[in-house]
N, CA, C and O atoms as CSV, one atom per row, in Angstrom:
chain,resi,resn,atom,element,x,y,z
A,1,MET,N,N,-7.985,-12.715,-5.608
A,1,MET,CA,C,-7.486,-12.480,-6.965
A,1,MET,C,C,-6.798,-11.103,-7.022
A,1,MET,O,O,-7.248,-10.149,-6.388
A,2,LEU,N,N,-5.745,-11.022,-7.762
A,2,LEU,CA,C,-5.275,-9.623,-7.988
A,2,LEU,C,C,-6.228,-8.657,-8.858
A,2,LEU,O,O,-6.329,-7.450,-8.635
A,3,SER,N,N,-6.842,-9.274,-9.773
A,3,SER,CA,C,-7.834,-8.434,-10.519
A,3,SER,C,C,-8.856,-7.836,-9.774
A,3,SER,O,O,-9.338,-6.767,-10.150
A,4,ALA,N,N,-9.285,-8.462,-8.653
A,4,ALA,CA,C,-10.279,-7.972,-7.812
A,4,ALA,C,C,-9.882,-6.807,-6.774
A,4,ALA,O,O,-10.706,-6.175,-6.114
A,5,ILE,N,N,-8.560,-6.634,-6.738
A,5,ILE,CA,C,-8.158,-5.668,-5.653
A,5,ILE,C,C,-8.714,-4.297,-5.753
A,5,ILE,O,O,-9.205,-3.696,-4.797
A,6,CYS,N,N,-8.609,-3.810,-7.019
A,6,CYS,CA,C,-9.096,-2.446,-7.087
A,6,CYS,C,C,-10.692,-2.272,-6.936
A,6,CYS,O,O,-11.150,-1.132,-6.864
A,7,ALA,N,N,-11.480,-3.314,-6.891
A,7,ALA,CA,C,-12.844,-3.185,-6.811
A,7,ALA,C,C,-13.250,-3.188,-5.168
A,7,ALA,O,O,-14.387,-2.895,-4.798
A,8,ILE,N,N,-12.340,-3.499,-4.385
A,8,ILE,CA,C,-12.599,-3.661,-2.955
A,8,ILE,C,C,-12.561,-2.236,-2.291
A,8,ILE,O,O,-11.591,-1.496,-2.455
A,9,ARG,N,N,-13.620,-1.887,-1.557
A,9,ARG,CA,C,-13.731,-0.689,-0.903
A,9,ARG,C,C,-14.528,-0.792,0.356
A,9,ARG,O,O,-15.626,-1.349,0.365
A,10,SER,N,N,-13.995,-0.271,1.400
A,10,SER,CA,C,-14.622,-0.309,2.647
A,10,SER,C,C,-15.883,0.670,2.650
A,10,SER,O,O,-15.934,1.647,1.904
A,11,ALA,N,N,-16.790,0.368,3.454
A,11,ALA,CA,C,-18.097,1.212,3.562
A,11,ALA,C,C,-17.593,2.573,4.117
A,11,ALA,O,O,-18.174,3.582,3.717
A,12,TYR,N,N,-16.605,2.696,4.970
A,12,TYR,CA,C,-16.067,4.010,5.477
A,12,TYR,C,C,-15.569,4.746,4.301
A,12,TYR,O,O,-15.945,5.899,4.091
A,13,GLU,N,N,-14.674,4.087,3.460
A,13,GLU,CA,C,-14.063,4.852,2.404
A,13,GLU,C,C,-15.224,5.276,1.472
A,13,GLU,O,O,-15.113,6.446,1.106
A,14,LEU,N,N,-16.287,4.640,1.004
A,14,LEU,CA,C,-17.162,5.137,0.279
A,14,LEU,C,C,-17.946,6.230,0.827
A,14,LEU,O,O,-18.317,7.115,0.056
A,15,ARG,N,N,-18.252,6.282,2.086
A,15,ARG,CA,C,-18.868,7.414,2.725
A,15,ARG,C,C,-18.092,8.678,2.856
A,15,ARG,O,O,-18.644,9.762,3.050
A,16,ASN,N,N,-16.787,8.523,2.746
A,16,ASN,CA,C,-15.875,9.694,2.928
A,16,ASN,C,C,-14.845,9.874,1.760
A,16,ASN,O,O,-13.638,9.732,1.958
A,17,PRO,N,N,-15.327,10.166,0.637
A,17,PRO,CA,C,-14.542,10.340,-0.590
A,17,PRO,C,C,-13.435,11.314,-0.404
A,17,PRO,O,O,-12.354,11.145,-0.969
A,18,GLU,N,N,-13.676,12.343,0.380
A,18,GLU,CA,C,-12.761,13.572,0.577
A,18,GLU,C,C,-11.444,12.910,1.266
A,18,GLU,O,O,-10.321,13.176,0.837
A,19,LEU,N,N,-11.643,12.078,2.303
A,19,LEU,CA,C,-10.364,11.546,2.929
A,19,LEU,C,C,-9.774,10.538,2.077
A,19,LEU,O,O,-8.547,10.450,2.118
A,20,ARG,N,N,-10.418,9.756,1.306
A,20,ARG,CA,C,-9.846,8.754,0.273
A,20,ARG,C,C,-9.029,9.582,-0.599
A,20,ARG,O,O,-7.865,9.253,-0.829
A,21,GLU,N,N,-9.582,10.717,-1.146
A,21,GLU,CA,C,-8.788,11.540,-2.128
A,21,GLU,C,C,-7.532,11.992,-1.541
A,21,GLU,O,O,-6.519,12.015,-2.240
A,22,LYS,N,N,-7.505,12.386,-0.206
A,22,LYS,CA,C,-6.402,13.004,0.459
A,22,LYS,C,C,-5.483,11.993,0.629
A,22,LYS,O,O,-4.299,12.254,0.414
A,23,VAL,N,N,-5.848,10.748,1.019
A,23,VAL,CA,C,-4.897,9.622,1.211
A,23,VAL,C,C,-4.194,9.317,-0.042
A,23,VAL,O,O,-2.977,9.131,-0.035
A,24,ILE,N,N,-4.939,9.252,-1.189
A,24,ILE,CA,C,-4.285,8.923,-2.563
A,24,ILE,C,C,-3.268,9.949,-2.939
A,24,ILE,O,O,-2.179,9.568,-3.368
A,25,VAL,N,N,-3.525,11.169,-2.819
A,25,VAL,CA,C,-2.679,12.398,-3.216
A,25,VAL,C,C,-1.301,12.270,-2.214
A,25,VAL,O,O,-0.166,12.363,-2.680
A,26,SER,N,N,-1.550,12.063,-0.906
A,26,SER,CA,C,-0.467,12.047,0.013
A,26,SER,C,C,0.442,10.869,-0.368
A,26,SER,O,O,1.663,10.980,-0.477
A,27,ALA,N,N,-0.252,9.723,-0.562
A,27,ALA,CA,C,0.623,8.419,-0.880
A,27,ALA,C,C,1.316,8.627,-2.191
A,27,ALA,O,O,2.454,8.167,-2.282
A,28,HIS,N,N,0.805,9.246,-3.210
A,28,HIS,CA,C,1.478,9.483,-4.475
A,28,HIS,C,C,2.683,10.264,-4.287
A,28,HIS,O,O,3.711,9.938,-4.881
A,29,LYS,N,N,2.648,11.253,-3.523
A,29,LYS,CA,C,3.988,12.105,-3.261
A,29,LYS,C,C,4.812,11.335,-2.278
A,29,LYS,O,O,6.032,11.362,-2.440
A,30,ALA,N,N,4.326,10.673,-1.310
A,30,ALA,CA,C,5.224,9.958,-0.450
A,30,ALA,C,C,5.923,8.660,-1.136
A,30,ALA,O,O,7.032,8.285,-0.755
A,31,LEU,N,N,5.256,8.040,-2.101
A,31,LEU,CA,C,5.890,6.830,-2.806
A,31,LEU,C,C,6.859,7.259,-3.877
A,31,LEU,O,O,7.613,6.398,-4.332
A,32,LEU,N,N,6.920,8.423,-4.305
A,32,LEU,CA,C,7.836,8.821,-5.239
A,32,LEU,C,C,9.214,8.616,-4.805
A,32,LEU,O,O,9.692,9.292,-3.894
A,33,GLY,N,N,9.903,7.671,-5.444
A,33,GLY,CA,C,11.347,7.317,-5.226
A,33,GLY,C,C,11.392,6.180,-4.266
A,33,GLY,O,O,12.503,5.751,-3.956
A,34,ALA,N,N,10.229,5.589,-3.712
A,34,ALA,CA,C,10.296,4.560,-2.827
A,34,ALA,C,C,9.905,3.164,-3.343
A,34,ALA,O,O,9.982,2.173,-2.617
A,35,ILE,N,N,9.479,3.115,-4.630
A,35,ILE,CA,C,9.229,1.866,-5.288
A,35,ILE,C,C,10.511,1.220,-5.709
A,35,ILE,O,O,11.305,1.833,-6.423
A,36,THR,N,N,10.747,-0.038,-5.277
A,36,THR,CA,C,11.864,-0.813,-5.579
A,36,THR,C,C,11.467,-2.149,-6.479
A,36,THR,O,O,10.293,-2.500,-6.603
A,37,GLU,N,N,12.505,-2.812,-7.056
A,37,GLU,CA,C,12.239,-3.776,-7.950
A,37,GLU,C,C,11.554,-5.058,-7.278
A,37,GLU,O,O,10.955,-5.897,-7.952
A,38,HIS,N,N,11.700,-5.135,-5.844
A,38,HIS,CA,C,11.189,-6.248,-5.226
A,38,HIS,C,C,9.784,-6.041,-4.675
A,38,HIS,O,O,9.101,-6.942,-4.188
A,39,LEU,N,N,9.435,-4.822,-4.793
A,39,LEU,CA,C,7.881,-4.327,-4.229
A,39,LEU,C,C,6.875,-4.936,-5.210
A,39,LEU,O,O,6.966,-4.670,-6.409
A,40,ARG,N,N,5.885,-5.774,-4.723
A,40,ARG,CA,C,4.805,-6.208,-5.550
A,40,ARG,C,C,3.639,-5.244,-5.412
A,40,ARG,O,O,3.030,-4.883,-6.419
A,41,ALA,N,N,3.314,-4.822,-4.217
A,41,ALA,CA,C,2.128,-3.975,-4.021
A,41,ALA,C,C,2.171,-3.141,-2.729
A,41,ALA,O,O,2.750,-3.536,-1.717
A,42,VAL,N,N,1.569,-2.043,-2.813
A,42,VAL,CA,C,1.228,-1.227,-1.555
A,42,VAL,C,C,-0.263,-1.027,-1.454
A,42,VAL,O,O,-0.937,-0.558,-2.371
A,43,VAL,N,N,-0.706,-1.386,-0.365
A,43,VAL,CA,C,-2.333,-1.391,-0.076
A,43,VAL,C,C,-2.384,-0.598,1.231
A,43,VAL,O,O,-1.517,-0.682,2.101
A,44,VAL,N,N,-3.489,0.194,1.302
A,44,VAL,CA,C,-3.763,0.722,2.634
A,44,VAL,C,C,-5.241,0.367,3.021
A,44,VAL,O,O,-6.121,0.144,2.190
A,45,ASP,N,N,-5.418,0.340,4.443
A,45,ASP,CA,C,-6.716,0.163,4.865
A,45,ASP,C,C,-6.930,1.217,5.973
A,45,ASP,O,O,-6.177,1.231,6.946
A,46,PHE,N,N,-8.014,2.161,5.836
A,46,PHE,CA,C,-8.058,3.171,6.751
A,46,PHE,C,C,-9.476,3.588,7.149
A,46,PHE,O,O,-10.424,3.266,6.434
A,47,ASN,N,N,-9.634,4.247,8.195
A,47,ASN,CA,C,-10.751,4.916,8.629
A,47,ASN,C,C,-10.478,6.195,9.269
A,47,ASN,O,O,-9.363,6.693,9.110
A,48,LYS,N,N,-11.409,6.823,10.014
A,48,LYS,CA,C,-11.206,8.137,10.589
A,48,LYS,C,C,-10.104,8.095,11.587
A,48,LYS,O,O,-9.439,9.126,11.691
A,49,LYS,N,N,-9.810,7.120,12.309
A,49,LYS,CA,C,-8.878,6.914,13.311
A,49,LYS,C,C,-7.562,6.266,13.052
A,49,LYS,O,O,-6.574,6.486,13.753
A,50,ARG,N,N,-7.573,5.482,12.052
A,50,ARG,CA,C,-6.469,4.581,11.894
A,50,ARG,C,C,-6.094,4.256,10.336
A,50,ARG,O,O,-7.012,4.077,9.535
A,51,LEU,N,N,-4.830,4.190,9.951
A,51,LEU,CA,C,-4.463,3.910,8.733
A,51,LEU,C,C,-3.308,2.937,8.857
A,51,LEU,O,O,-2.334,3.213,9.558
A,52,THR,N,N,-3.413,1.724,8.136
A,52,THR,CA,C,-2.327,0.744,8.017
A,52,THR,C,C,-1.932,0.596,6.592
A,52,THR,O,O,-2.763,0.416,5.701
A,53,MET,N,N,-0.639,0.674,6.388
A,53,MET,CA,C,-0.042,0.449,5.103
A,53,MET,C,C,0.512,-0.970,5.019
A,53,MET,O,O,1.305,-1.403,5.855
A,54,TYR,N,N,0.070,-1.673,3.987
A,54,TYR,CA,C,0.568,-3.066,3.865
A,54,TYR,C,C,1.553,-3.099,2.642
A,54,TYR,O,O,1.074,-2.799,1.548
A,55,ALA,N,N,2.791,-3.412,2.714
A,55,ALA,CA,C,3.712,-3.592,1.624
A,55,ALA,C,C,4.049,-5.071,1.490
A,55,ALA,O,O,4.478,-5.762,2.415
A,56,TYR,N,N,3.801,-5.510,0.188
A,56,TYR,CA,C,4.077,-6.934,-0.300
A,56,TYR,C,C,5.282,-7.063,-1.087
A,56,TYR,O,O,5.293,-6.603,-2.229
A,57,PHE,N,N,6.344,-7.664,-0.583
A,57,PHE,CA,C,7.580,-7.720,-1.268
A,57,PHE,C,C,7.751,-9.117,-1.877
A,57,PHE,O,O,7.203,-10.103,-1.384
A,58,ASP,N,N,8.546,-9.169,-2.985
A,58,ASP,CA,C,8.887,-10.518,-3.580
A,58,ASP,C,C,10.214,-11.004,-2.750
A,58,ASP,O,O,10.767,-10.169,-2.035
A,59,VAL,N,N,10.661,-12.141,-2.817
A,59,VAL,CA,C,11.841,-12.644,-2.340
A,59,VAL,C,C,13.080,-11.935,-2.785
A,59,VAL,O,O,13.271,-11.695,-3.977
A,60,GLY,N,N,13.953,-11.586,-1.818
A,60,GLY,CA,C,15.120,-10.912,-2.318
A,60,GLY,C,C,15.097,-9.394,-1.666
A,60,GLY,O,O,16.082,-8.661,-1.761
A,61,SER,N,N,13.992,-9.025,-1.053
A,61,SER,CA,C,14.071,-7.654,-0.531
A,61,SER,C,C,14.843,-7.555,0.692
A,61,SER,O,O,14.985,-8.496,1.473
A,62,VAL,N,N,15.355,-6.365,0.849
A,62,VAL,CA,C,16.256,-6.073,2.021
A,62,VAL,C,C,15.504,-5.084,2.958
A,62,VAL,O,O,14.525,-4.456,2.553
A,63,GLU,N,N,15.993,-4.962,4.234
A,63,GLU,CA,C,15.443,-4.091,5.175
A,63,GLU,C,C,15.445,-2.595,4.664
A,63,GLU,O,O,14.539,-1.828,4.989
A,64,GLU,N,N,16.382,-2.248,3.939
A,64,GLU,CA,C,16.442,-0.852,3.379
A,64,GLU,C,C,15.171,-0.521,2.494
A,64,GLU,O,O,14.677,0.606,2.474
A,65,GLU,N,N,14.705,-1.538,1.799
A,65,GLU,CA,C,13.475,-1.352,0.938
A,65,GLU,C,C,12.270,-1.213,1.855
A,65,GLU,O,O,11.397,-0.393,1.570
A,66,HIS,N,N,12.179,-1.974,2.940
A,66,HIS,CA,C,11.061,-1.809,3.897
A,66,HIS,C,C,11.199,-0.390,4.539
A,66,HIS,O,O,10.191,0.271,4.790
A,67,GLU,N,N,12.347,0.030,4.778
A,67,GLU,CA,C,12.523,1.421,5.446
A,67,GLU,C,C,12.046,2.450,4.599
A,67,GLU,O,O,11.518,3.434,5.117
A,68,LEU,N,N,12.158,2.363,3.358
A,68,LEU,CA,C,11.716,3.325,2.342
A,68,LEU,C,C,10.372,3.537,2.344
A,68,LEU,O,O,9.913,4.662,2.146
A,69,LEU,N,N,9.548,2.388,2.587
A,69,LEU,CA,C,8.029,2.481,2.633
A,69,LEU,C,C,7.697,3.123,3.989
A,69,LEU,O,O,6.870,4.031,4.062
A,70,ASP,N,N,8.356,2.640,5.073
A,70,ASP,CA,C,8.066,3.153,6.352
A,70,ASP,C,C,8.326,4.691,6.419
A,70,ASP,O,O,7.646,5.437,7.123
A,71,ALA,N,N,9.299,5.082,5.683
A,71,ALA,CA,C,9.484,6.599,5.743
A,71,ALA,C,C,8.358,7.192,4.745
A,71,ALA,O,O,7.985,8.331,5.026
A,72,ALA,N,N,7.874,6.690,3.826
A,72,ALA,CA,C,6.721,7.063,3.035
A,72,ALA,C,C,5.484,7.234,3.899
A,72,ALA,O,O,4.714,8.177,3.720
A,73,LEU,N,N,5.299,6.307,4.844
A,73,LEU,CA,C,4.192,6.410,5.706
A,73,LEU,C,C,4.256,7.653,6.696
A,73,LEU,O,O,3.300,8.336,7.062
A,74,THR,N,N,5.574,7.796,7.045
A,74,THR,CA,C,5.798,8.952,8.017
A,74,THR,C,C,5.422,10.220,7.255
A,74,THR,O,O,4.817,11.128,7.825
A,75,GLU,N,N,5.805,10.294,5.872
A,75,GLU,CA,C,5.365,11.546,5.109
A,75,GLU,C,C,3.937,11.714,5.025
A,75,GLU,O,O,3.436,12.837,5.069
A,76,MET,N,N,3.185,10.559,4.893
A,76,MET,CA,C,1.768,10.666,4.742
A,76,MET,C,C,1.106,11.141,6.090
A,76,MET,O,O,0.148,11.914,6.126
A,77,ALA,N,N,1.759,10.560,7.266
A,77,ALA,CA,C,1.334,11.045,8.608
A,77,ALA,C,C,1.467,12.569,8.754
A,77,ALA,O,O,0.646,13.251,9.367
A,78,ALA,N,N,2.602,13.069,8.122
A,78,ALA,CA,C,2.793,14.510,8.255
A,78,ALA,C,C,1.705,15.313,7.438
A,78,ALA,O,O,1.290,16.405,7.826
A,79,ASP,N,N,1.319,14.767,6.411
A,79,ASP,CA,C,0.221,15.423,5.590
A,79,ASP,C,C,-1.282,15.310,6.253
A,79,ASP,O,O,-2.117,16.214,6.207
A,80,LEU,N,N,-1.459,14.071,6.855
A,80,LEU,CA,C,-2.819,13.774,7.264
A,80,LEU,C,C,-3.026,13.751,8.799
A,80,LEU,O,O,-4.058,13.254,9.250
A,81,TRP,N,N,-2.183,14.217,9.530
A,81,TRP,CA,C,-2.215,14.140,10.951
A,81,TRP,C,C,-3.490,14.698,11.569
A,81,TRP,O,O,-3.801,14.248,12.671
A,82,GLN,N,N,-4.193,15.529,11.059
A,82,GLN,CA,C,-5.415,16.167,11.447
A,82,GLN,C,C,-6.749,15.263,11.213
A,82,GLN,O,O,-7.815,15.405,11.812
A,83,GLU,N,N,-6.459,14.328,10.233
A,83,GLU,CA,C,-7.643,13.496,9.741
A,83,GLU,C,C,-7.435,12.100,10.380
A,83,GLU,O,O,-8.440,11.439,10.643
A,84,ILE,N,N,-6.310,11.649,10.626
A,84,ILE,CA,C,-6.035,10.182,11.056
A,84,ILE,C,C,-5.051,10.145,12.316
A,84,ILE,O,O,-3.956,10.706,12.310
A,85,GLU,N,N,-5.509,9.497,13.286
A,85,GLU,CA,C,-4.894,9.403,14.570
A,85,GLU,C,C,-3.697,8.454,14.633
A,85,GLU,O,O,-2.614,8.784,15.117
A,86,GLU,N,N,-3.965,7.244,14.108
A,86,GLU,CA,C,-2.897,6.080,14.343
A,86,GLU,C,C,-2.464,5.671,12.997
A,86,GLU,O,O,-3.226,5.649,12.031
A,87,TRP,N,N,-1.188,5.339,12.962
A,87,TRP,CA,C,-0.392,4.896,11.718
A,87,TRP,C,C,0.303,3.612,11.987
A,87,TRP,O,O,0.965,3.485,13.018
A,88,TYR,N,N,0.181,2.556,11.034
A,88,TYR,CA,C,0.728,1.367,11.187
A,88,TYR,C,C,1.439,0.987,9.846
A,88,TYR,O,O,1.030,1.506,8.807
A,89,PHE,N,N,2.452,0.133,9.819
A,89,PHE,CA,C,3.074,-0.366,8.658
A,89,PHE,C,C,3.447,-1.762,9.010
A,89,PHE,O,O,4.036,-2.128,10.027
A,90,GLU,N,N,2.933,-2.633,7.823
A,90,GLU,CA,C,3.290,-3.927,7.863
A,90,GLU,C,C,3.924,-4.468,6.439
A,90,GLU,O,O,3.366,-4.369,5.346
A,91,ALA,N,N,5.106,-5.013,6.671
A,91,ALA,CA,C,5.861,-5.423,5.436
A,91,ALA,C,C,5.693,-6.930,5.448
A,91,ALA,O,O,5.831,-7.565,6.494
A,92,SER,N,N,5.400,-7.500,4.304
A,92,SER,CA,C,5.455,-9.197,4.073
A,92,SER,C,C,6.199,-9.565,2.871
A,92,SER,O,O,6.220,-8.932,1.816
A,93,ILE,N,N,6.833,-10.702,3.152
A,93,ILE,CA,C,7.409,-11.253,1.872
A,93,ILE,C,C,6.455,-12.348,1.283
A,93,ILE,O,O,6.159,-13.389,1.870
A,94,VAL,N,N,6.024,-11.977,0.067
A,94,VAL,CA,C,5.082,-12.814,-0.636
A,94,VAL,C,C,5.663,-13.336,-1.951
A,94,VAL,O,O,5.423,-12.612,-2.918
A,95,PRO,N,N,6.319,-14.351,-2.171
A,95,PRO,CA,C,7.013,-14.605,-3.324
A,95,PRO,C,C,6.149,-14.834,-4.540
A,95,PRO,O,O,5.201,-15.619,-4.501
A,96,PHE,N,N,6.470,-14.158,-5.607
A,96,PHE,CA,C,5.632,-14.351,-6.953
A,96,PHE,C,C,5.842,-15.843,-7.284
A,96,PHE,O,O,6.949,-16.382,-7.276
A,97,PRO,N,N,4.589,-16.511,-7.597
A,97,PRO,CA,C,3.344,-16.018,-8.167
A,97,PRO,C,C,2.379,-16.181,-7.003
A,97,PRO,O,O,1.176,-16.277,-7.249
A,98,THR,N,N,2.835,-16.221,-5.717
A,98,THR,CA,C,1.827,-16.365,-4.577
A,98,THR,C,C,0.792,-15.105,-4.624
A,98,THR,O,O,1.168,-13.942,-4.768
A,99,GLU,N,N,-0.328,-15.438,-4.507
A,99,GLU,CA,C,-1.271,-14.299,-4.366
A,99,GLU,C,C,-1.251,-13.808,-2.835
A,99,GLU,O,O,-1.050,-14.573,-1.892
A,100,PHE,N,N,-1.496,-12.361,-2.709
A,100,PHE,CA,C,-1.544,-11.790,-1.240
A,100,PHE,C,C,-2.901,-11.345,-0.916
A,100,PHE,O,O,-3.721,-11.232,-1.828
A,101,ASP,N,N,-3.213,-11.082,0.289
A,101,ASP,CA,C,-4.385,-10.693,0.838
A,101,ASP,C,C,-4.480,-9.178,0.592
A,101,ASP,O,O,-3.863,-8.412,1.332
A,102,ALA,N,N,-5.212,-8.733,-0.395
A,102,ALA,CA,C,-5.447,-7.320,-0.684
A,102,ALA,C,C,-6.360,-6.662,0.342
A,102,ALA,O,O,-7.474,-7.163,0.495
A,103,LYS,N,N,-6.029,-5.642,1.031
A,103,LYS,CA,C,-6.913,-5.080,1.873
A,103,LYS,C,C,-7.928,-3.994,1.124
A,103,LYS,O,O,-8.729,-4.453,0.310
A,104,GLN,N,N,-7.913,-2.841,1.333
A,104,GLN,CA,C,-8.786,-1.853,0.868
A,104,GLN,C,C,-8.466,-1.092,-0.499
A,104,GLN,O,O,-9.044,-1.311,-1.564
A,105,LEU,N,N,-7.514,-0.223,-0.303
A,105,LEU,CA,C,-7.172,0.819,-1.300
A,105,LEU,C,C,-5.709,0.425,-1.875
A,105,LEU,O,O,-4.707,0.515,-1.165
A,106,THR,N,N,-5.670,0.015,-3.117
A,106,THR,CA,C,-4.428,-0.333,-3.741
A,106,THR,C,C,-3.687,0.965,-4.331
A,106,THR,O,O,-4.161,1.582,-5.285
A,107,LEU,N,N,-2.486,1.338,-3.693
A,107,LEU,CA,C,-1.713,2.473,-4.143
A,107,LEU,C,C,-0.690,2.154,-5.314
A,107,LEU,O,O,-0.350,2.982,-6.158
A,108,PHE,N,N,-0.280,0.944,-5.256
A,108,PHE,CA,C,0.705,0.475,-6.268
A,108,PHE,C,C,0.493,-1.011,-6.447
A,108,PHE,O,O,0.229,-1.763,-5.508
A,109,LEU,N,N,0.632,-1.416,-7.786
A,109,LEU,CA,C,0.618,-2.883,-8.013
A,109,LEU,C,C,1.452,-3.116,-9.147
A,109,LEU,O,O,1.169,-2.585,-10.221
A,110,ARG,N,N,2.529,-3.911,-9.014
A,110,ARG,CA,C,3.446,-4.332,-10.103
A,110,ARG,C,C,2.815,-5.087,-11.182
A,110,ARG,O,O,1.835,-5.798,-10.960
A,111,TYR,N,N,3.281,-4.977,-12.219
A,111,TYR,CA,C,2.767,-5.848,-13.319
A,111,TYR,C,C,3.362,-7.146,-13.226
A,111,TYR,O,O,4.587,-7.231,-13.138
A,112,GLU,N,N,2.688,-8.099,-13.235
A,112,GLU,CA,C,3.193,-9.629,-13.224
A,112,GLU,C,C,2.376,-10.390,-14.176
A,112,GLU,O,O,1.150,-10.299,-14.226
A,113,LYS,N,N,3.120,-11.174,-14.961
A,113,LYS,CA,C,2.617,-12.048,-15.898
A,113,LYS,C,C,2.033,-13.230,-15.152
A,113,LYS,O,O,2.765,-13.811,-14.351
A,114,ILE,N,N,0.855,-13.620,-15.323
A,114,ILE,CA,C,0.150,-14.638,-14.680
A,114,ILE,C,C,0.605,-15.839,-15.434
A,114,ILE,O,O,0.669,-15.806,-16.663
A,115,GLY,N,N,0.939,-16.945,-14.718
A,115,GLY,CA,C,1.298,-18.275,-15.420
A,115,GLY,C,C,2.724,-18.424,-15.795
A,115,GLY,O,O,3.116,-19.333,-16.527
A,116,THR,N,N,3.524,-17.479,-15.259
A,116,THR,CA,C,5.018,-17.593,-15.497
A,116,THR,C,C,5.697,-17.484,-14.169
A,116,THR,O,O,5.039,-17.144,-13.186
A,117,SER,N,N,6.941,-17.743,-14.081
A,117,SER,CA,C,7.676,-17.440,-12.807
A,117,SER,C,C,8.462,-16.174,-12.819
A,117,SER,O,O,9.175,-15.822,-11.879
A,118,LYS,N,N,8.276,-15.406,-14.092
A,118,LYS,CA,C,8.868,-14.229,-14.082
A,118,LYS,C,C,7.881,-13.010,-14.161
A,118,LYS,O,O,6.804,-13.088,-14.751
A,119,HIS,N,N,8.285,-11.980,-13.581
A,119,HIS,CA,C,7.203,-10.746,-13.637
A,119,HIS,C,C,7.529,-9.744,-14.581
A,119,HIS,O,O,6.796,-8.764,-14.720
């Protein structure tokens, strides 16, 4: 469920609030100007060694939109290169109202009216 996304946290994330804070601040800067109309959510899963950014797009997204988020991940890597060793990006097309598999830390979540075909 989308409402449960924000409540999910990994054990690693809870033991390392400083890294979580750094990831959030870096992502906030990196995502400025990278949010497009087809983007439904941006979620990250991370630990000391690895960070994966998951981008969930609605139908109609184009490669350029995916590249914006890949570039945002590169900006995050420049900020956090001393804390995290490996960086991965996964883009998925998940048409509204289909629910998506939320990982750990939600960085962006588009408002969507439940029970309608419009967001």
